[in-house]
C-alpha positions in Angstrom: 22.8 58.8 -33.3 22.6 55.2 -33.3 21.7 53.0 -36.3 18.3 51.7 -36.8 17.6 48.0 -35.5 14.9 46.0 -37.0 12.8 43.3 -35.1 10.0 41.0 -35.9 7.7 39.8 -32.9 6.5 36.3 -33.0 2.9 37.6 -33.8 4.5 39.3 -37.0 4.6 42.9 -35.7 7.6 44.8 -37.2 9.5 47.0 -34.9 12.0 49.5 -35.5 14.4 51.1 -32.8 16.5 54.2 -33.1 18.0 55.7 -30.0 18.4 59.5 -30.2 19.9 61.0 -26.9 19.7 64.6 -27.8 16.6 65.2 -25.3 14.7 63.2 -22.9 11.9 62.4 -25.3 10.6 59.2 -27.2 8.1 59.2 -30.0 6.2 55.8 -30.4 4.4 55.2 -33.7 2.0 52.4 -34.8 1.5 52.5 -38.6 -1.0 50.0 -40.1 -0.8 48.9 -43.6 -4.4 49.9 -44.3 -5.4 53.3 -46.1 -7.8 54.4 -48.6 -6.2 52.5 -51.5 -7.4 49.3 -49.8 -11.2 50.3 -49.5 -13.5 49.0 -52.2 -16.8 50.7 -53.3 -19.4 50.8 -50.4 -16.5 51.2 -47.8 -14.4 54.5 -49.0 -13.3 56.5 -45.9 -13.6 53.6 -43.7 -9.9 53.7 -42.6 -10.2 57.6 -41.7 -13.3 56.6 -40.0 -11.8 54.0 -38.0 -9.1 56.8 -37.0 -11.7 58.7 -35.5 -13.3 56.1 -33.6 -10.0 54.8 -32.0 -10.2 58.1 -30.1 -13.4 57.2 -28.5 -12.0 55.4 -25.8 -11.8 51.8 -24.4 -12.9 50.1 -21.2 -9.5 50.8 -19.9 -9.0 54.4 -21.1 -12.7 56.2 -21.2 -13.3 59.0 -23.6 -11.3 62.0 -22.6 -9.1 60.6 -20.3 -5.9 60.2 -22.2 -6.2 63.9 -23.5 -5.9 65.1 -19.9 -3.1 62.2 -19.1 -1.0 63.1 -22.0 -1.2 66.8 -21.5 -0.3 66.9 -18.1 2.8 64.6 -18.8 3.9 67.4 -21.5 3.1 65.0 -24.3 1.2 65.0 -27.6 -0.7 62.6 -29.4 -2.5 62.3 -32.9 -3.3 60.2 -35.8 -3.3 60.3 -39.7 -4.8 58.6 -42.5 -3.4 58.3 -46.1 -3.9 56.5 -49.2 -1.6 53.6 -47.9 -1.6 53.7 -44.2 -3.3 54.6 -40.9 -0.8 55.8 -38.1 -1.1 56.7 -34.6 1.6 58.3 -32.4 2.5 59.5 -28.8 5.4 61.7 -28.2 6.3 62.1 -24.6 8.9 62.5 -22.2 11.0 59.3 -22.0 10.0 58.5 -18.4 6.3 58.2 -19.3 6.7 56.1 -22.5 5.0 53.1 -20.9 1.8 55.1 -21.1 2.2 55.4 -25.2 2.9 51.7 -25.3 -0.3 50.7 -23.3 -2.5 53.1 -25.4 -1.7 51.7 -28.7 -1.7 47.9 -27.5 -5.1 48.5 -26.0 -6.8 50.1 -28.8 -5.1 47.7 -31.3 -7.8 45.2 -29.6 -10.1 46.9 -27.4 -11.9 49.8 -29.2 -15.5 49.7 -28.6 -17.3 51.4 -31.7 -20.4 52.3 -29.4 -23.4 52.9 -31.9 -24.1 56.1 -30.6 -20.6 57.3 -31.0 -20.4 55.8 -34.5 -23.6 57.8 -35.6 -22.3 61.0 -34.0 -19.0 60.6 -35.7 -20.8 60.0 -39.1 -21.9 63.7 -38.9 -18.3 64.9 -37.8 -17.0 63.3 -40.9 -19.4 64.2 -43.5 -18.9 67.9 -42.1 -15.3 67.4 -42.5 -15.7 66.7 -46.0 -18.3 69.5 -46.5 -15.6 71.8 -44.9 -13.1 70.5 -47.4 -15.5 71.1 -50.3 -15.2 74.9 -49.6 -11.8 74.7 -51.2 -11.9 74.6 -55.0 -8.7 72.7 -55.0 -10.5 69.9 -53.2 -13.1 69.5 -56.0 -10.4 69.9 -58.6 -8.1 67.4 -57.0 -11.1 64.7 -56.6 -12.1 65.0 -60.3 -8.5 64.9 -61.5 -7.7 61.8 -59.2 -10.7 59.9 -60.3 -9.9 60.5 -63.7 -6.3 59.7 -63.4 -7.2 56.3 -61.6 -10.3 54.3 -62.9 -9.5 51.0 -61.3 -7.1 51.5 -58.4 -8.1 52.5 -55.0 -6.2 55.9 -55.4 -9.3 56.8 -57.2 -11.1 58.2 -54.1 -10.3 60.8 -51.7 -9.0 59.7 -48.2 -12.0 60.9 -46.4 -14.5 58.8 -48.7 -17.5 59.4 -51.0 -20.6 61.0 -49.6 -22.8 57.9 -50.8 -20.7 55.6 -48.6 -20.5 57.8 -45.4 -24.0 58.3 -45.4 -24.7 54.3 -45.8 -21.8 52.6 -44.1 -23.0 50.6 -40.9 -21.4 50.2 -37.5 -20.9 46.5 -38.2 -19.0 47.3 -41.7 -16.7 49.6 -39.9 -16.0 47.6 -37.0 -15.2 44.5 -39.3 -12.8 46.8 -41.2 -11.2 47.4 -37.8 -11.1 43.8 -36.7 -9.8 42.6 -40.2 -6.9 45.0 -40.7 -5.7 46.6 -37.2 -3.7 43.4 -36.3 0.1 43.1 -35.0 1.3 41.4 -38.3 -0.3 44.4 -40.4 1.4 47.0 -38.1 5.0 48.7 -38.3 6.0 50.1 -34.8 8.5 52.7 -34.5 10.3 54.0 -31.3 12.7 57.1 -31.7 14.2 58.9 -28.8 16.0 58.5 -25.6 16.0 54.9 -24.5 18.1 51.7 -24.5 17.2 49.5 -27.4 17.1 46.3 -25.3 15.0 47.6 -22.5 12.6 49.2 -25.1 12.3 45.8 -27.1 11.7 44.2 -23.8 8.7 46.7 -23.0 7.3 46.2 -26.5 7.3 42.7 -26.2 5.5 42.7 -22.9 2.7 45.1 -24.3 2.4 43.5 -27.9 3.8 40.1 -27.7 0.7 38.3 -26.5 -1.7 40.0 -29.0 -2.5 37.2 -31.6 -2.2 37.9 -35.3 -4.5 36.8 -37.9 -5.1 36.4 -41.7 -5.9 39.4 -43.7 -6.2 40.2 -47.4 -5.5 43.8 -48.4 -8.1 45.0 -51.3 -5.9 46.3 -53.9 -6.5 46.6 -57.9 -4.0 47.5 -60.5 -4.6 50.4 -62.7 -4.1 49.7 -66.4 -1.8 52.0 -68.4 -3.0 55.5 -69.5 -3.1 55.8 -73.4 -3.7 59.3 -73.9 -4.3 62.7 -72.2 -7.4 63.0 -69.9 -9.1 66.4 -69.1 -11.7 67.5 -66.7 -13.3 70.7 -65.9 -15.0 71.6 -62.6 -17.3 74.6 -62.5 -18.2 75.7 -59.0 -18.2 78.9 -56.7 -15.0 80.4 -56.1 -12.7 83.6 -56.7 -9.9 82.2 -58.6 -9.2 79.9 -61.8 -6.8 76.7 -61.0 -4.8 74.7 -63.6 -3.7 71.1 -62.4 -1.5 69.0 -64.2 -1.3 65.3 -62.9 1.4 63.0 -64.5 1.5 59.3 -63.9 4.6 58.3 -62.2 6.4 55.5 -60.5 6.2 54.3 -57.0 8.3 55.7 -54.2 10.6 52.4 -54.2 11.6 52.8 -57.9 14.9 54.6 -58.6 13.2 57.0 -61.0 11.3 58.5 -58.0 14.6 60.4 -56.9 15.3 61.8 -60.1 11.5 62.8 -60.3 12.3 64.9 -57.0 14.9 66.6 -59.1 12.7 67.5 -62.0 10.1 68.9 -59.7 12.5 71.0 -57.8 14.0 72.5 -61.1 10.5 72.9 -62.2 8.6 74.2 -59.4 11.1 74.3 -56.3 11.5 71.6 -53.7 8.7 70.3 -52.0 10.3 68.8 -49.0 9.9 65.4 -47.1 6.4 65.8 -46.3 7.1 69.1 -44.4 6.2 71.6 -47.2 8.3 73.6 -49.5 10.7 76.3 -49.3 11.2 79.5 -51.4 10.7 78.6 -55.1 11.7 81.8 -56.4 14.7 80.4 -58.4 12.3 77.6 -60.1 11.7 77.7 -63.8 7.8 77.9 -63.4 8.0 80.7 -60.8 10.0 82.8 -63.2 7.9 81.7 -66.2 4.4 82.0 -64.7 4.6 84.2 -61.7 7.3 86.7 -62.4 5.4 87.5 -65.6 2.1 87.7 -63.6 0.3 85.0 -65.5 -0.3 83.4 -62.3 -0.3 84.4 -58.6 1.4 81.1 -57.7 2.6 77.7 -59.0 3.9 74.6 -56.9 4.6 71.1 -57.7 4.4 67.8 -55.5 5.9 64.3 -55.4 4.3 61.7 -53.1 6.0 58.7 -52.0 3.3 55.8 -52.2 3.3 51.9 -52.3 1.9 52.0 -56.1 2.7 54.2 -58.8 0.9 57.7 -58.3 1.0 61.2 -59.5 3.3 64.1 -59.9 1.2 67.5 -59.9 1.6 70.9 -60.9 -0.8 73.3 -59.6 -1.2 77.2 -60.8 -3.4 79.7 -59.6 -4.2 82.1 -62.4 -4.3 85.9 -61.9 -7.6 87.5 -62.9 -6.3 89.1 -66.2 -4.5 86.0 -67.4 -6.1 83.7 -70.3 -6.1 80.0 -69.5 -4.6 79.5 -72.9 -1.6 81.6 -72.1 -1.1 80.0 -68.9 -1.2 76.4 -70.4 0.9 77.5 -73.4 3.8 79.0 -71.1 3.4 75.9 -68.8 3.7 73.6 -71.8 6.7 75.1 -73.4 8.7 75.0 -70.0 7.6 71.2 -69.6 8.7 70.6 -73.4 12.1 72.1 -72.5 12.4 69.7 -69.6 11.5 66.7 -72.0 14.0 67.9 -74.8 16.7 67.6 -72.2 17.3 71.2 -71.9 18.7 70.9 -68.1 21.9 72.0 -66.6 24.4 70.3 -64.4 24.1 73.6 -62.1 20.4 73.3 -61.7 20.8 69.5 -60.6 23.4 70.5 -58.1 21.0 73.3 -56.8 18.2 71.0 -56.4 20.3 68.6 -54.5 21.4 71.3 -52.3 17.9 72.4 -51.6 16.8 68.8 -51.0 19.6 68.3 -48.3 18.6 71.5 -46.4 14.8 70.6 -46.5 15.5 67.1 -45.1 17.5 68.3 -42.3 14.8 70.7 -41.5 12.0 68.6 -41.8 13.6 65.3 -39.9 15.2 67.1 -37.1 12.4 66.1 -34.6 12.1 62.4 -33.0 8.5 62.5 -34.1 9.2 63.4 -37.7 12.0 60.6 -37.8 9.8 58.0 -36.4 7.2 58.7 -38.8 9.4 58.4 -41.9 11.0 55.3 -40.8 7.7 53.8 -40.4 6.3 55.1 -43.5 9.5 54.1 -45.6 9.4 50.7 -43.9 5.7 50.6 -45.4 6.3 51.5 -49.1 9.8 50.1 -49.5 12.0 49.4 -46.3 13.3 52.1 -43.5 16.6 52.0 -45.4 14.9 54.1 -48.0 14.6 57.1 -45.2 18.3 56.3 -43.9 19.8 56.5 -47.6 17.5 59.1 -49.1 20.1 61.8 -49.5 22.8 59.3 -50.7 20.4 58.0 -53.3 19.2 61.8 -54.3 23.1 62.6 -54.8 23.5 59.6 -56.9 21.0 60.9 -59.4 22.9 62.3 -62.4 21.9 64.8 -65.2 21.4 61.9 -67.7 18.8 60.2 -65.1 16.9 63.6 -64.9 16.8 64.0 -68.5 15.6 60.7 -69.1 13.0 60.8 -66.3 11.7 64.2 -67.7 11.2 62.6 -71.2 9.5 59.6 -70.1 7.1 61.1 -67.7 6.3 64.4 -68.6 4.6 63.2 -71.7 1.1 64.9 -72.6 -0.6 61.4 -73.1 0.7 60.5 -69.6 -1.1 63.2 -67.9 -4.6 64.4 -66.6 -5.3 68.1 -66.9 -7.9 69.8 -64.4 -9.3 73.1 -64.9 -11.3 75.0 -62.2 -13.6 77.8 -63.4 -15.3 79.7 -60.6 -18.9 80.4 -60.8 -20.9 83.0 -58.9 -21.7 82.4 -55.4 -25.3 81.3 -55.2 -25.0 79.3 -58.5 -24.6 76.2 -56.3 -25.5 75.1 -52.8 -22.2 75.8 -51.3 -21.1 79.3 -51.4 -17.3 80.0 -51.2 -15.8 83.4 -50.5 -12.3 82.7 -50.7 -10.3 80.2 -52.9 -8.0 78.2 -50.9 -4.7 77.4 -52.6 
């Protein structure tokens, strides 16, 4: 594999190129530096809504046309919205990559936001949120996040608040698109079977004439947390959940890598966005699951631009008491904070991380995504040096980070208590973990 090369077009668009000649495929991503963290009250959910609208066609590519064209070429395309970004991609046989370049250049400028389509999508997105609301963990996560962030845009869910989804106008949403979907607010990445000079020339041809513009990203700094916060959610469900959320540093800070080791020791590795592996060797699995206090336990670290949350979520067994589970969880966390961590545990965590990294970044699509995301919250070198920086974490770093961030006064605790179906407007026959 070749090294990554970075280029900046005259209009300000950042371009990352990485040649990978294992298979005749290319993945093309365009990631915009606009996500739910940049949405003020009244506009929550706007970035996700724009994501939907950009699949509604342009004058050049009418609705439905591209689904057929990409499918018949053996490719795939999709999009995603997160706290910090909105991203669109196509992965295609190398010979058809011009189509991907043309698609994203076109909808960077020419999305139509037809009023009828806009209103139709309002219904779709509200229904999507209602579908999420069938999960107790959605309600619990929303309440915990709102309590953990009272000022910052991480306060609200990516999909947005119902009040805003019901009242946002077509012109407000279109202005959100025009203000932020600019080449100088975008990171474009190609990974796959191409010659870099040829690819850069193609990108210049498709995007070089698109004008950049002035924009301001809405962002508010969250003040320090000065004590434990607790929230309880009582809704229909078939299980109880306990959710701990600790305020932790942004991904570009070195402590983030030591936190990855902390999580691996406590809960098992969560992987580079690709899901975790077997966590039966983790401390909390042995303490909570093997003793039948909980049915499951998992932890999660999320790379973000600004400081975010390290979360631990437990699904309680019917016969367990909340007090017993929280007591057992607290003892294990205090062991970590007291420095009761071994070199062998750190070494095993690093080994697990290497395996997960290899598995979750083997495809050109995932490599392109991670290069774009890393460039957004730090720089693409974060991804390229991920394993080296993880390997450089020492036992003392893990002890220090555990003591610093796993403090009770640095956490928000969420508890989900199920009520009987029928006690609320939304019935839920299953608890989703």
